[in-house]
C-alpha positions in Angstrom: -91.8 -44.6 -61.5 -95.2 -45.0 -63.2 -93.3 -47.1 -65.7 -92.1 -49.3 -63.0 -95.4 -49.8 -61.6 -96.7 -50.7 -64.7 -94.0 -53.2 -65.3 -94.5 -54.7 -61.8 -98.2 -54.5 -62.4 -98.0 -56.6 -65.7 -95.4 -59.0 -64.3 -97.9 -59.9 -61.3 -100.6 -60.6 -63.8 -98.5 -62.7 -65.8 -97.7 -64.8 -62.7 -101.4 -65.3 -61.5 -102.0 -66.1 -65.1 -99.5 -68.9 -65.2 -100.2 -70.0 -61.6 -104.1 -70.5 -62.6 -103.3 -72.1 -65.7 -100.9 -74.6 -64.2 -103.5 -75.2 -61.6 -106.1 -75.8 -64.3 -103.8 -78.4 -66.1 -103.0 -80.0 -62.5 -106.6 -80.4 -62.1 -107.1 -82.0 -65.2 -104.1 -84.6 -65.0 -105.4 -87.7 -63.0 -103.2 -88.6 -60.0 -101.1 -91.6 -60.6 -102.6 -94.4 -58.4 -100.1 -96.0 -55.9 -99.1 -99.2 -57.0 -100.5 -102.1 -54.6 -98.3 -105.0 -53.8 -98.7 -108.4 -54.9 -99.3 -111.0 -52.0 -98.2 -114.8 -52.3 -99.4 -117.0 -49.2 -97.7 -120.2 -49.2 -99.2 -122.9 -46.8 -97.8 -126.2 -45.8 -99.6 -129.0 -44.1 -98.7 -130.4 -40.6 -95.3 -128.6 -40.7 -93.8 -128.1 -36.9 -92.3 -124.4 -36.3 -88.7 -125.9 -36.2 -88.8 -128.0 -39.1 -86.5 -125.5 -41.2 -82.8 -125.9 -41.1 -82.3 -122.0 -40.6 -84.7 -122.1 -37.8 -82.9 -124.9 -35.7 -83.4 -128.3 -37.1 -79.7 -129.1 -38.1 -81.2 -132.4 -39.6 -83.7 -131.1 -42.3 -82.5 -129.9 -45.6 -84.5 -126.8 -46.7 -82.2 -124.4 -48.7 -85.2 -122.4 -50.4 -87.0 -121.8 -47.0 -83.5 -120.9 -45.5 -83.4 -118.2 -48.0 -86.9 -117.0 -47.1 -85.6 -116.6 -43.6 -82.6 -114.9 -44.7 -84.2 -112.4 -46.8 -87.4 -112.1 -44.4 -88.7 -111.6 -40.8 -89.3 -114.7 -38.8 -92.3 -115.0 -36.1 -90.7 -117.5 -33.8 -93.8 -117.9 -31.7 -96.8 -118.3 -34.0 -99.5 -120.4 -33.0 -102.7 -122.1 -34.3 -105.5 -121.1 -31.6 -106.9 -125.0 -31.7 -109.8 -126.8 -33.1 -113.2 -128.2 -32.4 -112.4 -131.7 -33.9 -109.7 -134.1 -35.1 -109.2 -132.5 -38.2 -107.3 -129.5 -36.8 -106.4 -128.2 -40.2 -110.3 -127.6 -40.7 -110.6 -125.0 -38.1 -107.2 -123.5 -38.7 -108.2 -122.8 -42.3 -111.7 -121.6 -41.5 -110.0 -119.1 -38.9 -107.5 -117.9 -41.7 -110.0 -117.4 -44.3 -112.8 -115.7 -42.4 -110.4 -114.1 -39.6 -113.0 -115.2 -37.0 -111.8 -116.9 -33.6 -112.3 -120.6 -33.3 -115.7 -120.9 -31.4 -117.3 -118.1 -33.3 -116.3 -119.7 -36.7 -117.5 -123.1 -35.5 -121.1 -121.6 -35.3 -120.4 -119.8 -38.7 -118.8 -122.6 -40.7 -122.2 -124.8 -40.6 -123.7 -122.1 -43.1 -121.4 -119.6 -44.6 -124.1 -118.1 -46.5 -124.2 -114.9 -44.6 -120.4 -114.3 -44.4 -120.4 -115.1 -48.1 -123.0 -112.5 -48.8 -121.0 -109.6 -46.8 -118.1 -110.6 -48.6 -116.4 -111.7 -45.5 -113.6 -114.3 -47.0 -110.2 -113.3 -47.4 -110.0 -113.3 -51.2 -113.2 -111.6 -51.6 -111.9 -108.6 -49.6 -108.9 -108.6 -52.0 -110.7 -108.9 -54.9 -112.8 -105.8 -53.9 -109.5 -104.0 -53.4 -108.7 -104.6 -57.2 -106.5 -107.8 -56.8 -106.7 -111.0 -59.1 -107.0 -113.9 -56.8 -105.7 -117.5 -57.3 -105.8 -120.7 -55.5 -104.6 -123.9 -55.9 -104.1 -127.2 -53.5 -105.7 -128.2 -50.4 -109.2 -126.9 -49.6 -110.8 -128.1 -46.4 -113.4 -125.7 -45.7 -117.2 -125.9 -46.4 -117.3 -122.6 -48.6 -116.7 -123.4 -52.4 -113.5 -121.9 -53.5 -114.7 -121.1 -56.9 -117.2 -118.7 -55.4 -114.6 -116.5 -53.5 -111.6 -116.8 -55.9 -111.3 -115.7 -59.5 -109.1 -118.8 -60.4 -109.2 -122.1 -58.7 -107.3 -125.2 -60.3 -106.5 -128.7 -58.8 -109.0 -128.4 -55.8 -107.7 -131.2 -53.3 -109.4 -132.6 -50.0 -107.9 -132.6 -46.9 -105.6 -135.7 -47.6 -106.0 -138.6 -49.9 -107.0 -141.8 -48.6 -104.2 -143.5 -46.4 -103.8 -147.1 -47.5 -104.2 -149.7 -44.7 -100.4 -150.5 -45.0 -99.9 -146.9 -44.1 -100.9 -147.4 -40.4 -99.3 -149.3 -37.4 -96.0 -149.1 -38.9 -93.0 -150.2 -39.3 -93.2 -153.1 -36.7 -89.6 -153.9 -37.3 -86.6 -153.1 -39.6 -87.9 -155.8 -42.0 -91.3 -154.2 -42.4 -91.1 -152.5 -45.7 -94.6 -153.1 -47.1 -95.1 -149.2 -47.7 -92.7 -147.0 -49.1 -92.9 -143.1 -49.7 -91.9 -143.4 -53.2 -94.1 -146.3 -54.2 -96.6 -144.8 -56.6 -98.6 -148.0 -56.4 -99.8 -146.8 -52.9 -101.4 -143.6 -54.7 -102.0 -141.2 -52.0 -100.4 -138.0 -53.2 -99.0 -139.9 -56.2 -102.6 -140.5 -57.5 -102.8 -139.0 -60.9 -99.0 -139.7 -61.7 -97.6 -136.3 -60.5 -97.1 -135.7 -56.8 -99.5 -133.2 -55.5 -96.6 -131.3 -54.2 -95.2 -130.7 -57.7 -98.9 -129.8 -58.8 -98.9 -127.0 -56.5 -95.8 -125.7 -57.8 -96.4 -126.1 -61.3 -99.8 -124.4 -61.2 -98.3 -121.6 -59.2 -95.6 -121.3 -62.1 -98.2 -121.2 -64.9 -100.0 -118.5 -62.9 -97.0 -116.1 -62.4 -96.1 -116.4 -66.4 -99.6 -115.2 -66.9 -99.3 -112.4 -64.2 -96.0 -111.3 -65.6 -97.9 -109.8 -68.5 -100.4 -108.0 -66.5 -100.3 -104.9 -64.2 -103.2 -106.0 -61.9 -102.0 -106.8 -58.4 -102.5 -110.6 -57.5 -103.2 -112.5 -54.5 -101.8 -116.5 -54.7 -103.1 -118.9 -52.3 -100.9 -121.7 -52.5 -101.9 -124.8 -50.3 -99.4 -127.9 -50.0 -100.9 -131.0 -48.7 -97.5 -131.9 -47.7 -95.9 -133.1 -45.3 -99.1 -134.1 -44.0 -99.2 -138.0 -44.2 -99.0 -140.2 -46.2 -95.6 -138.8 -46.1 -94.7 -139.6 -49.7 -91.6 -138.3 -51.5 -89.3 -139.3 -54.2 -86.9 -142.1 -53.2 -83.8 -139.5 -53.9 -85.2 -137.4 -50.8 -85.7 -140.5 -48.7 -82.3 -141.6 -49.2 -80.8 -138.1 -47.9 -82.0 -139.2 -44.3 -80.4 -142.6 -43.2 -83.1 -143.5 -40.5 -80.0 -144.7 -38.1 -78.9 -141.0 -38.4 -82.2 -139.6 -36.9 -82.3 -138.0 -33.9 -85.1 -138.9 -31.3 -87.3 -135.8 -30.1 -85.8 -134.8 -26.6 -89.5 -135.5 -25.2 -89.8 -139.0 -26.8 -92.0 -141.1 -24.9 -93.1 -144.6 -25.3 -96.5 -143.7 -24.2 -98.3 -140.7 -23.3 -100.2 -141.1 -20.0 -103.1 -138.9 -20.6 -103.6 -139.8 -24.3 -107.2 -141.0 -23.9 -108.5 -138.1 -21.7 -106.9 -135.5 -24.2 -108.7 -137.2 -27.1 -105.4 -138.4 -28.7 -105.7 -141.9 -28.0 -105.7 -145.2 -29.8 -109.0 -144.5 -31.6 -107.9 -141.4 -33.2 -106.5 -141.7 -36.9 -103.4 -139.8 -36.4 -102.1 -141.7 -33.5 -102.6 -145.0 -35.5 -99.8 -144.3 -38.0 -97.2 -145.9 -35.5 -97.5 -148.9 -33.1 -98.6 -148.7 -29.7 -96.5 -148.4 -27.5 -94.1 -146.4 -29.6 -90.5 -147.6 -30.5 -87.7 -145.6 -31.2 -87.2 -147.2 -34.8 -90.8 -146.7 -35.6 -90.6 -142.8 -34.6 -87.2 -142.4 -36.5 -88.8 -144.1 -39.9 -91.6 -141.6 -39.5 -89.3 -138.5 -38.8 -87.2 -139.8 -42.0 -90.4 -139.8 -44.2 -91.4 -136.5 -42.8 -88.3 -134.5 -43.2 -88.2 -136.3 -46.9 -91.3 -134.7 -47.6 -90.6 -131.5 -46.3 -87.3 -131.2 -48.2 -89.4 -132.2 -51.3 -91.8 -129.2 -50.6 -88.8 -127.0 -50.2 -87.9 -128.0 -53.4 -91.0 -127.0 -55.2 -91.1 -123.6 -53.2 -87.6 -123.2 -54.7 -89.2 -123.5 -58.4 -92.0 -121.1 -57.3 -89.3 -118.5 -56.1 -87.6 -118.9 -59.2 -90.4 -118.3 -61.2 -91.3 -115.0 -59.3 -87.8 -113.8 -59.9 -88.1 -114.5 -63.7 -91.8 -112.7 -63.8 -90.1 -109.4 -62.7 -92.8 -109.1 -60.2 -90.1 -110.1 -57.1 -89.8 -106.3 -56.1 -93.3 -105.5 -55.4 -94.5 -108.9 -53.6 -94.6 -109.8 -50.5 -94.6 -113.6 -49.4 -96.0 -115.1 -46.5 -95.0 -118.6 -45.3 -96.6 -120.7 -42.7 -98.2 -124.0 -42.0 -101.9 -124.7 -40.7 -100.2 -125.9 -37.4 -97.4 -128.3 -36.1 -97.0 -132.1 -35.6 -95.8 -134.5 -32.9 -94.3 -137.2 -34.9 -93.0 -139.0 -31.5 -92.8 -136.1 -29.2 -94.5 -137.1 -25.9 -95.2 -140.3 -27.5 -97.9 -138.8 -29.6 -97.9 -138.7 -33.6 -100.5 -136.2 -34.5 -101.5 -132.4 -33.8 -104.2 -132.9 -31.2 -102.5 -131.4 -28.3 -101.7 -128.1 -26.4 -97.7 -128.9 -26.6 -95.8 -126.4 -28.9 -94.8 -129.0 -31.3 -98.5 -129.6 -32.1 -99.6 -125.8 -32.0 -96.7 -123.7 -33.1 -96.1 -123.2 -36.9 -93.2 -121.5 -38.7 -94.1 -118.0 -39.9 -92.1 -116.0 -42.3 -92.6 -112.7 -44.0 -90.3 -111.4 -46.8 -91.0 -108.5 -49.3 -90.3 -104.8 -49.9 -89.2 -103.2 -46.6 -89.3 -106.1 -44.5 -86.2 -106.3 -42.5 -83.9 -109.1 -43.6 -82.9 -112.1 -41.3 -84.5 -110.8 -38.4 -86.7 -112.4 -35.8 -89.5 -111.5 -33.7 -90.3 -113.3 -30.7 -93.8 -112.0 -29.7 -96.5 -114.6 -29.4 -99.0 -114.4 -32.4 -101.4 -116.5 -34.0 -100.7 -117.6 -37.6 -103.9 -116.4 -38.6 -102.7 -112.9 -38.3 -101.4 -113.2 -41.8 -104.9 -112.2 -43.1 -105.0 -109.2 -41.1 -101.5 -108.2 -42.3 -102.5 -108.4 -46.1 -105.5 -106.3 -45.5 -103.0 -103.6 -44.1 -100.5 -104.0 -47.3 -103.6 -103.8 -49.5 -105.1 -100.7 -47.9 -108.4 -102.6 -47.1 -110.0 -101.5 -43.7 -110.1 -104.5 -41.3 -113.8 -105.8 -41.1 -115.2 -105.8 -37.7 -115.6 -109.7 -37.6 -112.0 -110.1 -38.0 -110.2 -111.0 -34.7 -106.9 -111.4 -35.5 -104.3 -108.6 -36.2 -101.6 -107.4 -38.3 -98.0 -108.3 -38.0 -96.7 -105.3 -39.8 -96.2 -103.2 -36.5 -94.0 -105.7 -35.0 -92.1 -106.0 -38.3 -91.7 -102.2 -38.4 -90.9 -102.0 -34.5 -89.2 -105.0 -33.0 -89.9 -103.8 -29.6 -93.7 -103.4 -30.3 -95.7 -105.5 -28.0 -98.0 -108.5 -29.3 -101.8 -107.5 -29.6 -102.1 -110.7 -27.3 -101.0 -110.3 -23.8 -101.4 -114.4 -23.9 -102.2 -117.1 -26.2 -105.3 -119.3 -25.9 -105.5 -122.9 -27.1 -108.2 -125.5 -27.1 -109.0 -129.0 -28.4 -112.5 -130.2 -28.6 -113.9 -130.1 -24.9 -110.9 -132.1 -23.7 -108.0 -129.9 -23.5 -107.5 -126.2 -22.7 -104.3 -123.9 -22.8 -103.1 -120.5 -22.0 -99.4 -119.4 -22.2 -97.5 -116.2 -21.4 -93.8 -115.6 -22.8 -92.7 -117.5 -19.8 -95.5 -120.2 -18.5 -97.9 -122.5 -20.1 -101.0 -124.0 -18.1 -102.7 -127.0 -19.8 -106.0 -128.4 -18.5 -107.5 -132.0 -19.2 -110.9 -132.0 -17.7 -111.6 -135.5 -18.3 -108.4 -136.6 -16.3 -109.3 -133.6 -13.9 -105.5 -132.7 -14.7 -103.6 -129.3 -14.8 -100.0 -129.1 -16.1 -97.7 -126.2 -15.8 -94.6 -125.7 -17.5 -91.8 -123.0 -17.3 -91.2 -122.6 -20.9 -87.7 -120.8 -20.3 -86.1 -123.5 -18.3 -88.1 -126.2 -20.0 -88.8 -125.5 -23.7 -89.6 -128.9 -24.5 -92.4 -129.2 -21.9 -91.0 -132.3 -20.1 -91.2 -131.2 -16.6 -94.6 -130.3 -14.7 -94.2 -128.0 -12.0 -98.0 -127.6 -11.2 -97.8 -129.0 -7.8 -94.9 -127.0 -6.6 -96.3 -125.0 -3.8 -94.2 -121.9 -4.9 -96.2 -122.0 -8.3 -99.5 -121.1 -6.7 -99.5 -117.5 -7.4 -98.6 -118.4 -11.1 -101.2 -120.7 -11.6 -103.9 -118.5 -10.2 -102.7 -115.9 -12.8 -103.1 -118.2 -15.6 -106.6 -119.3 -14.3 -107.5 -115.6 -14.5 -106.2 -115.2 -18.1 -107.8 -118.5 -19.2 -111.1 -117.5 -17.9 -111.1 -114.0 -19.6 -110.1 -115.5 -22.9 -113.1 -118.0 -22.5 -115.1 -115.2 -22.0 -113.7 -113.1 -24.9 -113.7 -115.9 -27.4 -117.2 -117.6 -26.3 -115.9 -120.8 -25.1 -118.7 -122.5 -23.1 -116.7 -125.2 -21.6 -117.1 -124.9 -17.6 -113.8 -125.2 -16.1 -114.9 -124.8 -12.8 -114.3 -128.2 -11.4 -110.7 -128.0 -12.5 -109.8 -124.4 -11.6 -111.8 -123.9 -8.7 -109.1 -124.7 -6.0 -106.4 -122.4 -7.7 
C-alpha cells in the first residue's frame, strides 16, 4: 500500500513537472499572427449601376465583370450621396477617402490638414494596420496622394481636356469629325497609351512585386473611363453598331426642369450632345459609352489574371464600384447631376474569401460604405468621423436590414432627394417643384404621382424623413417654402 502511494506521488509530480515545462515552452513561443487579407479597390468613373451584362444590360459586353458578379455578392442599390458642385466625382471621392458625409466633408475639403494629421484618410488607416498601400489613376481630391499612400504612379486629373470637336455631336450621320479611336484627339490617348491600359499595367506591375512579399496590401485602382471623352480602340466601337443600340426607356428630347435643377445648357456635361436631343445623337453617345466600358472590362480582366498568377487570390478581397452613374440620354440628360437612379446609382460588387458567390443584396446602401467594410476586414476600429457603415453584416446575413432607413441625395442648392425601398421624392427648390415616384411600379421614374390626392400621406412621410436627414447631415438648405403644405 505504501509502495502504491509512493508510485502515485511520483507520477503526479512528473505530470505536474511536465505541465509546468510545457506551459513555459508555450509562453516562450510567440503566437502566430493572424494573416490579414489583401484588398483591391477597383473604381471606374461615370459607370451606371446596370451597365454590366450580368446586372441587366443585355447590350453591353463585360465578361470579366460578369465573372466578378458570378464569384461575389452584388449590392443592387448602391448610391452616391450627392455633390456640392458640377464635378460630382470630386464629392464622391472626398466622401470615400474620408468617410465623412457630403456637407461635413465639404467644410473639411477646403483644408485637409487637420484630418491628415489625425490620419483620417482611408489609406492612412490601412497603413497604420500594417498594409502597404498603392494608388494609380484618377485623383480628384485636394489632398496629395503621395502623402497618404506608400506608392503613387500615374496620378491623373479629373479628365483630360475634351477637344472642341467632342461637344455638340453628332449633328447628323455624316458628322464624323470626332472618333473615339483617333489618337490625334489626344484625351485618354495622350502619352501614347490609353490611360485605361496604363492603370492595368501599373496594377499588374505591383501585383508581381507583391507576389514576392508577405505584407498585406491595399490597391486603389482608379480608372478615368468610361468618363468622356469616351475613347476606346476601334475594335470595341465596332462591336456596337449604332443602329443596334436601344434608346433608354426614359428617353426625352428635352427635360423640362433642366435649368432649375442646375443641369441646363450651361453645364459642361450637358453640352456633349445637341439640344434638343436626337435619337441618333444619344445612340452614338451610348455606343461610345459601351465601347469604353468594354475596353475597361478587358483591362480589369488583365488585372484579375495577374492576381491569380500572383498566388494572392485566395486571401484577397476585391471591391468594384464607380463614383456615380450617368444619364447618357435618360430623361433628356447627359450627365450625372440629377437625383434619378441612372445618375446616383453605381454597381457595387464584393468578392473574396467567404463572400457568397452569385448572390445579390437589395438593401439601400452608399458606395462609400466600402471604406468601412475594409476597416472591418483589416481589424480597424472605425474612427468617429466616419459616417458610413460596413457592408459585411448584410453580406453575411441577406436578411440584415440596411443601416439606413432611407437614402438622402443632394446636388448643390438646386436639388434634394429622399428615397425608401419603394418611393422617391425629388425637390427642385428653384422651380418650386416636388416629384414623387413609385419605384416598384415605375423603376424608370417616368410617372410623377405627387399630385395624386391619395399619395398625400406618402409625401408627408418622405418630408419628415428628408428634414431629419438634413438635420443629421448638417444640410443648411431651407426647404420650408416647398415642403410647408405637405
